[in-house]
N, CA, C and O atoms as a Maestro MAE file, in Angstrom:
{
 s_m_m2io_version
 :::
 2.0.0
}

f_m_ct {
 s_m_title
 :::
 protein
 m_atom[304] {
  # First column is atom index #
  i_m_mmod_type
  r_m_x_coord
  r_m_y_coord
  r_m_z_coord
  i_m_residue_number
  s_m_chain_name
  s_m_pdb_residue_name
  s_m_pdb_atom_name
  i_m_atomic_number
  :::
  1 25 92.926 107.849 98.672 1 A "UNK " " N  " 7
  2 3 91.797 107.868 97.749 1 A "UNK " " CA " 6
  3 2 91.371 109.290 97.523 1 A "UNK " " C  " 6
  4 15 91.262 110.071 98.468 1 A "UNK " " O  " 8
  5 25 91.126 109.635 96.274 2 A "UNK " " N  " 7
  6 3 90.559 110.986 95.997 2 A "UNK " " CA " 6
  7 2 89.159 111.086 96.563 2 A "UNK " " C  " 6
  8 15 88.460 110.080 96.685 2 A "UNK " " O  " 8
  9 25 88.748 112.286 96.905 3 A "UNK " " N  " 7
  10 3 87.416 112.507 97.419 3 A "UNK " " CA " 6
  11 2 86.389 112.448 96.318 3 A "UNK " " C  " 6
  12 15 86.732 112.415 95.136 3 A "UNK " " O  " 8
  13 25 85.100 112.433 96.713 4 A "UNK " " N  " 7
  14 3 84.007 112.345 95.740 4 A "UNK " " CA " 6
  15 2 84.034 113.441 94.668 4 A "UNK " " C  " 6
  16 15 83.779 113.174 93.494 4 A "UNK " " O  " 8
  17 25 84.341 114.662 95.076 5 A "UNK " " N  " 7
  18 3 84.352 115.769 94.105 5 A "UNK " " CA " 6
  19 2 85.479 115.572 93.076 5 A "UNK " " C  " 6
  20 15 85.295 115.856 91.893 5 A "UNK " " O  " 8
  21 25 86.624 115.093 93.523 6 A "UNK " " N  " 7
  22 3 87.723 114.837 92.616 6 A "UNK " " CA " 6
  23 2 87.394 113.728 91.647 6 A "UNK " " C  " 6
  24 15 87.681 113.820 90.454 6 A "UNK " " O  " 8
  25 25 86.777 112.657 92.181 7 A "UNK " " N  " 7
  26 3 86.368 111.550 91.310 7 A "UNK " " CA " 6
  27 2 85.348 112.007 90.267 7 A "UNK " " C  " 6
  28 15 85.415 111.604 89.106 7 A "UNK " " O  " 8
  29 25 84.408 112.847 90.687 8 A "UNK " " N  " 7
  30 3 83.412 113.396 89.732 8 A "UNK " " CA " 6
  31 2 84.095 114.201 88.658 8 A "UNK " " C  " 6
  32 15 83.759 114.088 87.479 8 A "UNK " " O  " 8
  33 25 85.072 115.031 89.066 9 A "UNK " " N  " 7
  34 3 85.795 115.856 88.121 9 A "UNK " " CA " 6
  35 2 86.596 115.016 87.132 9 A "UNK " " C  " 6
  36 15 86.626 115.301 85.935 9 A "UNK " " O  " 8
  37 25 87.242 113.979 87.651 10 A "UNK " " N  " 7
  38 3 87.992 113.074 86.759 10 A "UNK " " CA " 6
  39 2 87.061 112.381 85.768 10 A "UNK " " C  " 6
  40 15 87.381 112.257 84.586 10 A "UNK " " O  " 8
  41 25 85.901 111.929 86.261 11 A "UNK " " N  " 7
  42 3 84.949 111.231 85.398 11 A "UNK " " CA " 6
  43 2 84.497 112.168 84.278 11 A "UNK " " C  " 6
  44 15 84.440 111.782 83.110 11 A "UNK " " O  " 8
  45 25 84.179 113.408 84.658 12 A "UNK " " N  " 7
  46 3 83.711 114.392 83.657 12 A "UNK " " CA " 6
  47 2 84.829 114.736 82.677 12 A "UNK " " C  " 6
  48 15 84.615 114.776 81.466 12 A "UNK " " O  " 8
  49 25 86.012 114.981 83.209 13 A "UNK " " N  " 7
  50 3 87.149 115.327 82.333 13 A "UNK " " CA " 6
  51 2 87.576 114.234 81.409 13 A "UNK " " C  " 6
  52 15 87.984 114.497 80.278 13 A "UNK " " O  " 8
  53 25 87.490 112.988 81.876 14 A "UNK " " N  " 7
  54 3 87.887 111.844 81.054 14 A "UNK " " CA " 6
  55 2 86.745 111.258 80.254 14 A "UNK " " C  " 6
  56 15 86.935 110.322 79.478 14 A "UNK " " O  " 8
  57 25 85.555 111.810 80.443 15 A "UNK " " N  " 7
  58 3 84.340 111.336 79.774 15 A "UNK " " CA " 6
  59 2 84.118 109.846 80.052 15 A "UNK " " C  " 6
  60 15 83.858 109.055 79.146 15 A "UNK " " O  " 8
  61 25 84.232 109.492 81.349 16 A "UNK " " N  " 7
  62 3 84.010 108.112 81.821 16 A "UNK " " CA " 6
  63 2 82.932 108.126 82.887 16 A "UNK " " C  " 6
  64 15 82.630 109.170 83.465 16 A "UNK " " O  " 8
  65 25 82.357 106.970 83.144 17 A "UNK " " N  " 7
  66 3 81.382 106.896 84.190 17 A "UNK " " CA " 6
  67 2 82.071 107.017 85.550 17 A "UNK " " C  " 6
  68 15 83.244 106.671 85.686 17 A "UNK " " O  " 8
  69 25 81.352 107.500 86.540 18 A "UNK " " N  " 7
  70 3 81.917 107.617 87.892 18 A "UNK " " CA " 6
  71 2 82.311 106.230 88.420 18 A "UNK " " C  " 6
  72 15 83.280 106.110 89.170 18 A "UNK " " O  " 8
  73 25 81.580 105.199 88.042 19 A "UNK " " N  " 7
  74 3 81.884 103.843 88.516 19 A "UNK " " CA " 6
  75 2 83.259 103.399 88.007 19 A "UNK " " C  " 6
  76 15 84.039 102.806 88.752 19 A "UNK " " O  " 8
  77 25 83.549 103.689 86.744 20 A "UNK " " N  " 7
  78 3 84.835 103.307 86.171 20 A "UNK " " CA " 6
  79 2 85.974 104.060 86.858 20 A "UNK " " C  " 6
  80 15 87.005 103.469 87.178 20 A "UNK " " O  " 8
  81 25 85.796 105.320 87.078 21 A "UNK " " N  " 7
  82 3 86.847 106.134 87.744 21 A "UNK " " CA " 6
  83 2 87.021 105.703 89.179 21 A "UNK " " C  " 6
  84 15 88.148 105.588 89.661 21 A "UNK " " O  " 8
  85 25 85.915 105.460 89.875 22 A "UNK " " N  " 7
  86 3 85.987 105.031 91.272 22 A "UNK " " CA " 6
  87 2 86.714 103.677 91.380 22 A "UNK " " C  " 6
  88 15 87.549 103.481 92.262 22 A "UNK " " O  " 8
  89 25 86.388 102.765 90.482 23 A "UNK " " N  " 7
  90 3 87.027 101.459 90.501 23 A "UNK " " CA " 6
  91 2 88.535 101.581 90.195 23 A "UNK " " C  " 6
  92 15 89.350 100.898 90.816 23 A "UNK " " O  " 8
  93 25 88.896 102.434 89.254 24 A "UNK " " N  " 7
  94 3 90.306 102.630 88.922 24 A "UNK " " CA " 6
  95 2 91.056 103.255 90.098 24 A "UNK " " C  " 6
  96 15 92.173 102.838 90.405 24 A "UNK " " O  " 8
  97 25 90.469 104.230 90.748 25 A "UNK " " N  " 7
  98 3 91.096 104.861 91.905 25 A "UNK " " CA " 6
  99 2 91.277 103.865 93.045 25 A "UNK " " C  " 6
  100 15 92.321 103.816 93.695 25 A "UNK " " O  " 8
  101 25 90.225 103.070 93.270 26 A "UNK " " N  " 7
  102 3 90.306 102.084 94.346 26 A "UNK " " CA " 6
  103 2 91.368 101.059 94.049 26 A "UNK " " C  " 6
  104 15 92.128 100.676 94.938 26 A "UNK " " O  " 8
  105 25 91.431 100.611 92.824 27 A "UNK " " N  " 7
  106 3 92.444 99.628 92.396 27 A "UNK " " CA " 6
  107 2 93.854 100.209 92.575 27 A "UNK " " C  " 6
  108 15 94.754 99.523 93.059 27 A "UNK " " O  " 8
  109 25 94.038 101.463 92.186 28 A "UNK " " N  " 7
  110 3 95.350 102.088 92.317 28 A "UNK " " CA " 6
  111 2 95.757 102.246 93.770 28 A "UNK " " C  " 6
  112 15 96.944 102.258 94.096 28 A "UNK " " O  " 8
  113 25 94.735 102.370 94.665 29 A "UNK " " N  " 7
  114 3 95.034 102.493 96.093 29 A "UNK " " CA " 6
  115 2 95.156 101.140 96.780 29 A "UNK " " C  " 6
  116 15 95.384 101.066 97.987 29 A "UNK " " O  " 8
  117 25 95.001 100.067 96.001 30 A "UNK " " N  " 7
  118 3 95.187 98.730 96.571 30 A "UNK " " CA " 6
  119 2 93.928 98.089 97.097 30 A "UNK " " C  " 6
  120 15 93.991 97.064 97.776 30 A "UNK " " O  " 8
  121 25 92.780 98.678 96.796 31 A "UNK " " N  " 7
  122 3 91.506 98.103 97.248 31 A "UNK " " CA " 6
  123 2 90.961 97.138 96.204 31 A "UNK " " C  " 6
  124 15 91.199 97.297 95.007 31 A "UNK " " O  " 8
  125 25 90.241 96.155 96.666 32 A "UNK " " N  " 7
  126 3 89.585 95.215 95.768 32 A "UNK " " CA " 6
  127 2 88.105 95.556 95.775 32 A "UNK " " C  " 6
  128 15 87.484 95.636 96.835 32 A "UNK " " O  " 8
  129 25 87.545 95.755 94.598 33 A "UNK " " N  " 7
  130 3 86.135 96.089 94.462 33 A "UNK " " CA " 6
  131 2 85.356 94.818 94.197 33 A "UNK " " C  " 6
  132 15 85.631 94.095 93.240 33 A "UNK " " O  " 8
  133 25 84.398 94.556 95.040 34 A "UNK " " N  " 7
  134 3 83.540 93.375 94.861 34 A "UNK " " CA " 6
  135 2 82.173 93.884 94.409 34 A "UNK " " C  " 6
  136 15 81.481 94.569 95.163 34 A "UNK " " O  " 8
  137 25 81.791 93.555 93.197 35 A "UNK " " N  " 7
  138 3 80.546 94.108 92.680 35 A "UNK " " CA " 6
  139 2 79.355 93.176 92.893 35 A "UNK " " C  " 6
  140 15 78.256 93.474 92.425 35 A "UNK " " O  " 8
  141 25 79.548 92.060 93.585 36 A "UNK " " N  " 7
  142 3 78.435 91.163 93.845 36 A "UNK " " CA " 6
  143 2 77.568 91.749 94.957 36 A "UNK " " C  " 6
  144 15 78.061 92.327 95.926 36 A "UNK " " O  " 8
  145 25 76.278 91.580 94.783 37 A "UNK " " N  " 7
  146 3 75.353 91.953 95.844 37 A "UNK " " CA " 6
  147 2 75.509 90.966 96.980 37 A "UNK " " C  " 6
  148 15 75.541 89.760 96.734 37 A "UNK " " O  " 8
  149 25 75.606 91.429 98.206 38 A "UNK " " N  " 7
  150 3 75.805 90.539 99.318 38 A "UNK " " CA " 6
  151 2 74.483 90.037 99.874 38 A "UNK " " C  " 6
  152 15 74.447 89.046 100.603 38 A "UNK " " O  " 8
  153 25 73.405 90.716 99.534 39 A "UNK " " N  " 7
  154 3 72.102 90.255 100.011 39 A "UNK " " CA " 6
  155 2 71.802 90.602 101.449 39 A "UNK " " C  " 6
  156 15 70.736 90.255 101.958 39 A "UNK " " O  " 8
  157 25 72.718 91.279 102.114 40 A "UNK " " N  " 7
  158 3 72.537 91.667 103.499 40 A "UNK " " CA " 6
  159 2 72.408 93.188 103.542 40 A "UNK " " C  " 6
  160 15 73.393 93.898 103.345 40 A "UNK " " O  " 8
  161 25 71.198 93.691 103.797 41 A "UNK " " N  " 7
  162 3 70.983 95.148 103.787 41 A "UNK " " CA " 6
  163 2 71.886 95.905 104.770 41 A "UNK " " C  " 6
  164 15 72.278 97.042 104.504 41 A "UNK " " O  " 8
  165 25 72.215 95.278 105.900 42 A "UNK " " N  " 7
  166 3 73.095 95.941 106.869 42 A "UNK " " CA " 6
  167 2 74.485 96.189 106.275 42 A "UNK " " C  " 6
  168 15 75.054 97.268 106.440 42 A "UNK " " O  " 8
  169 25 75.014 95.202 105.596 43 A "UNK " " N  " 7
  170 3 76.345 95.349 104.969 43 A "UNK " " CA " 6
  171 2 76.277 96.413 103.882 43 A "UNK " " C  " 6
  172 15 77.155 97.272 103.800 43 A "UNK " " O  " 8
  173 25 75.235 96.361 103.043 44 A "UNK " " N  " 7
  174 3 75.126 97.344 101.960 44 A "UNK " " CA " 6
  175 2 75.020 98.770 102.499 44 A "UNK " " C  " 6
  176 15 75.596 99.692 101.920 44 A "UNK " " O  " 8
  177 25 74.293 98.961 103.600 45 A "UNK " " N  " 7
  178 3 74.184 100.295 104.215 45 A "UNK " " CA " 6
  179 2 75.529 100.733 104.773 45 A "UNK " " C  " 6
  180 15 75.917 101.890 104.611 45 A "UNK " " O  " 8
  181 25 76.248 99.823 105.429 46 A "UNK " " N  " 7
  182 3 77.579 100.167 105.971 46 A "UNK " " CA " 6
  183 2 78.522 100.579 104.867 46 A "UNK " " C  " 6
  184 15 79.218 101.587 104.994 46 A "UNK " " O  " 8
  185 25 78.560 99.824 103.789 47 A "UNK " " N  " 7
  186 3 79.481 100.126 102.706 47 A "UNK " " CA " 6
  187 2 79.089 101.453 102.042 47 A "UNK " " C  " 6
  188 15 79.949 102.294 101.781 47 A "UNK " " O  " 8
  189 25 77.808 101.637 101.773 48 A "UNK " " N  " 7
  190 3 77.366 102.880 101.126 48 A "UNK " " CA " 6
  191 2 77.638 104.101 102.013 48 A "UNK " " C  " 6
  192 15 77.888 105.193 101.504 48 A "UNK " " O  " 8
  193 25 77.591 103.923 103.308 49 A "UNK " " N  " 7
  194 3 77.801 105.038 104.252 49 A "UNK " " CA " 6
  195 2 79.240 105.473 104.313 49 A "UNK " " C  " 6
  196 15 79.516 106.602 104.718 49 A "UNK " " O  " 8
  197 25 80.168 104.626 103.929 50 A "UNK " " N  " 7
  198 3 81.582 104.975 104.008 50 A "UNK " " CA " 6
  199 2 81.905 106.207 103.169 50 A "UNK " " C  " 6
  200 15 82.770 106.998 103.546 50 A "UNK " " O  " 8
  201 25 81.229 106.382 102.046 51 A "UNK " " N  " 7
  202 3 81.472 107.522 101.172 51 A "UNK " " CA " 6
  203 2 81.166 108.842 101.871 51 A "UNK " " C  " 6
  204 15 81.692 109.881 101.470 51 A "UNK " " O  " 8
  205 25 80.350 108.826 102.879 52 A "UNK " " N  " 7
  206 3 79.979 110.063 103.583 52 A "UNK " " CA " 6
  207 2 80.977 110.447 104.658 52 A "UNK " " C  " 6
  208 15 80.897 111.549 105.202 52 A "UNK " " O  " 8
  209 25 81.927 109.556 104.981 53 A "UNK " " N  " 7
  210 3 82.917 109.849 106.002 53 A "UNK " " CA " 6
  211 2 84.069 110.655 105.409 53 A "UNK " " C  " 6
  212 15 84.328 110.618 104.206 53 A "UNK " " O  " 8
  213 25 84.740 111.374 106.281 54 A "UNK " " N  " 7
  214 3 85.928 112.100 105.852 54 A "UNK " " CA " 6
  215 2 87.048 111.092 105.547 54 A "UNK " " C  " 6
  216 15 86.997 109.957 106.022 54 A "UNK " " O  " 8
  217 25 88.049 111.489 104.767 55 A "UNK " " N  " 7
  218 3 89.149 110.559 104.493 55 A "UNK " " CA " 6
  219 2 89.812 110.051 105.776 55 A "UNK " " C  " 6
  220 15 90.202 108.886 105.849 55 A "UNK " " O  " 8
  221 25 89.941 110.892 106.760 56 A "UNK " " N  " 7
  222 3 90.551 110.476 108.035 56 A "UNK " " CA " 6
  223 2 89.695 109.441 108.740 56 A "UNK " " C  " 6
  224 15 90.208 108.452 109.264 56 A "UNK " " O  " 8
  225 25 88.385 109.670 108.755 57 A "UNK " " N  " 7
  226 3 87.482 108.683 109.381 57 A "UNK " " CA " 6
  227 2 87.469 107.367 108.617 57 A "UNK " " C  " 6
  228 15 87.388 106.300 109.225 57 A "UNK " " O  " 8
  229 25 87.547 107.432 107.289 58 A "UNK " " N  " 7
  230 3 87.618 106.202 106.511 58 A "UNK " " CA " 6
  231 2 88.894 105.404 106.832 58 A "UNK " " C  " 6
  232 15 88.865 104.174 106.883 58 A "UNK " " O  " 8
  233 25 90.001 106.110 107.046 59 A "UNK " " N  " 7
  234 3 91.238 105.451 107.433 59 A "UNK " " CA " 6
  235 2 91.075 104.735 108.794 59 A "UNK " " C  " 6
  236 15 91.576 103.628 108.992 59 A "UNK " " O  " 8
  237 25 90.362 105.397 109.720 60 A "UNK " " N  " 7
  238 3 90.109 104.780 111.018 60 A "UNK " " CA " 6
  239 2 89.252 103.537 110.874 60 A "UNK " " C  " 6
  240 15 89.520 102.521 111.514 60 A "UNK " " O  " 8
  241 25 88.224 103.608 110.040 61 A "UNK " " N  " 7
  242 3 87.372 102.456 109.811 61 A "UNK " " CA " 6
  243 2 88.168 101.315 109.159 61 A "UNK " " C  " 6
  244 15 88.028 100.151 109.537 61 A "UNK " " O  " 8
  245 25 88.984 101.661 108.200 62 A "UNK " " N  " 7
  246 3 89.820 100.638 107.544 62 A "UNK " " CA " 6
  247 2 90.768 99.984 108.548 62 A "UNK " " C  " 6
  248 15 90.964 98.769 108.517 62 A "UNK " " O  " 8
  249 25 91.342 100.767 109.416 63 A "UNK " " N  " 7
  250 3 92.258 100.211 110.434 63 A "UNK " " CA " 6
  251 2 91.488 99.280 111.378 63 A "UNK " " C  " 6
  252 15 91.986 98.216 111.746 63 A "UNK " " O  " 8
  253 25 90.297 99.677 111.761 64 A "UNK " " N  " 7
  254 3 89.479 98.841 112.637 64 A "UNK " " CA " 6
  255 2 89.132 97.530 111.957 64 A "UNK " " C  " 6
  256 15 89.223 96.468 112.572 64 A "UNK " " O  " 8
  257 25 88.737 97.593 110.698 65 A "UNK " " N  " 7
  258 3 88.406 96.374 109.946 65 A "UNK " " CA " 6
  259 2 89.619 95.460 109.832 65 A "UNK " " C  " 6
  260 15 89.505 94.249 110.026 65 A "UNK " " O  " 8
  261 25 90.780 96.032 109.518 66 A "UNK " " N  " 7
  262 3 91.991 95.228 109.428 66 A "UNK " " CA " 6
  263 2 92.283 94.552 110.769 66 A "UNK " " C  " 6
  264 15 92.644 93.376 110.817 66 A "UNK " " O  " 8
  265 25 92.127 95.296 111.835 67 A "UNK " " N  " 7
  266 3 92.374 94.748 113.174 67 A "UNK " " CA " 6
  267 2 91.402 93.612 113.504 67 A "UNK " " C  " 6
  268 15 91.816 92.579 114.030 67 A "UNK " " O  " 8
  269 25 90.133 93.793 113.203 68 A "UNK " " N  " 7
  270 3 89.137 92.756 113.458 68 A "UNK " " CA " 6
  271 2 89.412 91.497 112.625 68 A "UNK " " C  " 6
  272 15 89.306 90.374 113.118 68 A "UNK " " O  " 8
  273 25 89.768 91.711 111.349 69 A "UNK " " N  " 7
  274 3 90.079 90.559 110.509 69 A "UNK " " CA " 6
  275 2 91.315 89.816 110.961 69 A "UNK " " C  " 6
  276 15 91.365 88.587 110.916 69 A "UNK " " O  " 8
  277 25 92.316 90.569 111.399 70 A "UNK " " N  " 7
  278 3 93.528 89.966 111.910 70 A "UNK " " CA " 6
  279 2 93.267 89.146 113.155 70 A "UNK " " C  " 6
  280 15 93.811 88.054 113.317 70 A "UNK " " O  " 8
  281 25 92.417 89.686 114.052 71 A "UNK " " N  " 7
  282 3 92.054 88.949 115.269 71 A "UNK " " CA " 6
  283 2 91.248 87.685 114.944 71 A "UNK " " C  " 6
  284 15 91.417 86.648 115.587 71 A "UNK " " O  " 8
  285 25 90.372 87.786 113.941 72 A "UNK " " N  " 7
  286 3 89.587 86.635 113.505 72 A "UNK " " CA " 6
  287 2 90.502 85.557 112.908 72 A "UNK " " C  " 6
  288 15 90.351 84.370 113.198 72 A "UNK " " O  " 8
  289 25 91.460 85.994 112.064 73 A "UNK " " N  " 7
  290 3 92.394 85.035 111.458 73 A "UNK " " CA " 6
  291 2 93.253 84.380 112.509 73 A "UNK " " C  " 6
  292 15 93.522 83.182 112.423 73 A "UNK " " O  " 8
  293 25 93.693 85.134 113.503 74 A "UNK " " N  " 7
  294 3 94.541 84.585 114.572 74 A "UNK " " CA " 6
  295 2 93.783 83.567 115.429 74 A "UNK " " C  " 6
  296 15 94.367 82.611 115.940 74 A "UNK " " O  " 8
  297 25 92.471 83.788 115.576 75 A "UNK " " N  " 7
  298 3 91.646 82.885 116.401 75 A "UNK " " CA " 6
  299 2 91.318 81.576 115.651 75 A "UNK " " C  " 6
  300 15 90.945 80.575 116.263 75 A "UNK " " O  " 8
  301 25 91.465 81.608 114.321 76 A "UNK " " N  " 7
  302 3 91.112 80.424 113.529 76 A "UNK " " CA " 6
  303 2 92.170 79.342 113.569 76 A "UNK " " C  " 6
  304 15 92.002 78.292 112.948 76 A "UNK " " O  " 8
  :::
 }
 m_bond[303] {
  # First column is bond index #
  i_m_from
  i_m_to
  i_m_order
  :::
  1 1 2 1
  2 2 3 1
  3 3 4 2
  4 3 5 1
  5 5 6 1
  6 6 7 1
  7 7 8 2
  8 7 9 1
  9 9 10 1
  10 10 11 1
  11 11 12 2
  12 11 13 1
  13 13 14 1
  14 14 15 1
  15 15 16 2
  16 15 17 1
  17 17 18 1
  18 18 19 1
  19 19 20 2
  20 19 21 1
  21 21 22 1
  22 22 23 1
  23 23 24 2
  24 23 25 1
  25 25 26 1
  26 26 27 1
  27 27 28 2
  28 27 29 1
  29 29 30 1
  30 30 31 1
  31 31 32 2
  32 31 33 1
  33 33 34 1
  34 34 35 1
  35 35 36 2
  36 35 37 1
  37 37 38 1
  38 38 39 1
  39 39 40 2
  40 39 41 1
  41 41 42 1
  42 42 43 1
  43 43 44 2
  44 43 45 1
  45 45 46 1
  46 46 47 1
  47 47 48 2
  48 47 49 1
  49 49 50 1
  50 50 51 1
  51 51 52 2
  52 51 53 1
  53 53 54 1
  54 54 55 1
  55 55 56 2
  56 55 57 1
  57 57 58 1
  58 58 59 1
  59 59 60 2
  60 59 61 1
  61 61 62 1
  62 62 63 1
  63 63 64 2
  64 63 65 1
  65 65 66 1
  66 66 67 1
  67 67 68 2
  68 67 69 1
  69 69 70 1
  70 70 71 1
  71 71 72 2
  72 71 73 1
  73 73 74 1
  74 74 75 1
  75 75 76 2
  76 75 77 1
  77 77 78 1
  78 78 79 1
  79 79 80 2
  80 79 81 1
  81 81 82 1
  82 82 83 1
  83 83 84 2
  84 83 85 1
  85 85 86 1
  86 86 87 1
  87 87 88 2
  88 87 89 1
  89 89 90 1
  90 90 91 1
  91 91 92 2
  92 91 93 1
  93 93 94 1
  94 94 95 1
  95 95 96 2
  96 95 97 1
  97 97 98 1
  98 98 99 1
  99 99 100 2
  100 99 101 1
  101 101 102 1
  102 102 103 1
  103 103 104 2
  104 103 105 1
  105 105 106 1
  106 106 107 1
  107 107 108 2
  108 107 109 1
  109 109 110 1
  110 110 111 1
  111 111 112 2
  112 111 113 1
  113 113 114 1
  114 114 115 1
  115 115 116 2
  116 115 117 1
  117 117 118 1
  118 118 119 1
  119 119 120 2
  120 119 121 1
  121 121 122 1
  122 122 123 1
  123 123 124 2
  124 123 125 1
  125 125 126 1
  126 126 127 1
  127 127 128 2
  128 127 129 1
  129 129 130 1
  130 130 131 1
  131 131 132 2
  132 131 133 1
  133 133 134 1
  134 134 135 1
  135 135 136 2
  136 135 137 1
  137 137 138 1
  138 138 139 1
  139 139 140 2
  140 139 141 1
  141 141 142 1
  142 142 143 1
  143 143 144 2
  144 143 145 1
  145 145 146 1
  146 146 147 1
  147 147 148 2
  148 147 149 1
  149 149 150 1
  150 150 151 1
  151 151 152 2
  152 151 153 1
  153 153 154 1
  154 154 155 1
  155 155 156 2
  156 155 157 1
  157 157 158 1
  158 158 159 1
  159 159 160 2
  160 159 161 1
  161 161 162 1
  162 162 163 1
  163 163 164 2
  164 163 165 1
  165 165 166 1
  166 166 167 1
  167 167 168 2
  168 167 169 1
  169 169 170 1
  170 170 171 1
  171 171 172 2
  172 171 173 1
  173 173 174 1
  174 174 175 1
  175 175 176 2
  176 175 177 1
  177 177 178 1
  178 178 179 1
  179 179 180 2
  180 179 181 1
  181 181 182 1
  182 182 183 1
  183 183 184 2
  184 183 185 1
  185 185 186 1
  186 186 187 1
  187 187 188 2
  188 187 189 1
  189 189 190 1
  190 190 191 1
  191 191 192 2
  192 191 193 1
  193 193 194 1
  194 194 195 1
  195 195 196 2
  196 195 197 1
  197 197 198 1
  198 198 199 1
  199 199 200 2
  200 199 201 1
  201 201 202 1
  202 202 203 1
  203 203 204 2
  204 203 205 1
  205 205 206 1
  206 206 207 1
  207 207 208 2
  208 207 209 1
  209 209 210 1
  210 210 211 1
  211 211 212 2
  212 211 213 1
  213 213 214 1
  214 214 215 1
  215 215 216 2
  216 215 217 1
  217 217 218 1
  218 218 219 1
  219 219 220 2
  220 219 221 1
  221 221 222 1
  222 222 223 1
  223 223 224 2
  224 223 225 1
  225 225 226 1
  226 226 227 1
  227 227 228 2
  228 227 229 1
  229 229 230 1
  230 230 231 1
  231 231 232 2
  232 231 233 1
  233 233 234 1
  234 234 235 1
  235 235 236 2
  236 235 237 1
  237 237 238 1
  238 238 239 1
  239 239 240 2
  240 239 241 1
  241 241 242 1
  242 242 243 1
  243 243 244 2
  244 243 245 1
  245 245 246 1
  246 246 247 1
  247 247 248 2
  248 247 249 1
  249 249 250 1
  250 250 251 1
  251 251 252 2
  252 251 253 1
  253 253 254 1
  254 254 255 1
  255 255 256 2
  256 255 257 1
  257 257 258 1
  258 258 259 1
  259 259 260 2
  260 259 261 1
  261 261 262 1
  262 262 263 1
  263 263 264 2
  264 263 265 1
  265 265 266 1
  266 266 267 1
  267 267 268 2
  268 267 269 1
  269 269 270 1
  270 270 271 1
  271 271 272 2
  272 271 273 1
  273 273 274 1
  274 274 275 1
  275 275 276 2
  276 275 277 1
  277 277 278 1
  278 278 279 1
  279 279 280 2
  280 279 281 1
  281 281 282 1
  282 282 283 1
  283 283 284 2
  284 283 285 1
  285 285 286 1
  286 286 287 1
  287 287 288 2
  288 287 289 1
  289 289 290 1
  290 290 291 1
  291 291 292 2
  292 291 293 1
  293 293 294 1
  294 294 295 1
  295 295 296 2
  296 295 297 1
  297 297 298 1
  298 298 299 1
  299 299 300 2
  300 299 301 1
  301 301 302 1
  302 302 303 1
  303 303 304 2
  :::
 }
}
């Protein structure tokens, strides 16, 4: 995933909103963007905080989430 500064630059250069560019980059990286409000402030804070992490730290968080989901699926 490109960093925030790169996404801002792409948005400015392409004359698109940052949301459109962010969604396109996420889609290209294989992420699914869910635009529904979850109604849980804790989840919203966690998701919003991810943008402040370094790319390496985000990869660690993603690996942890995949591991937790895999363990949950295996237990079901």
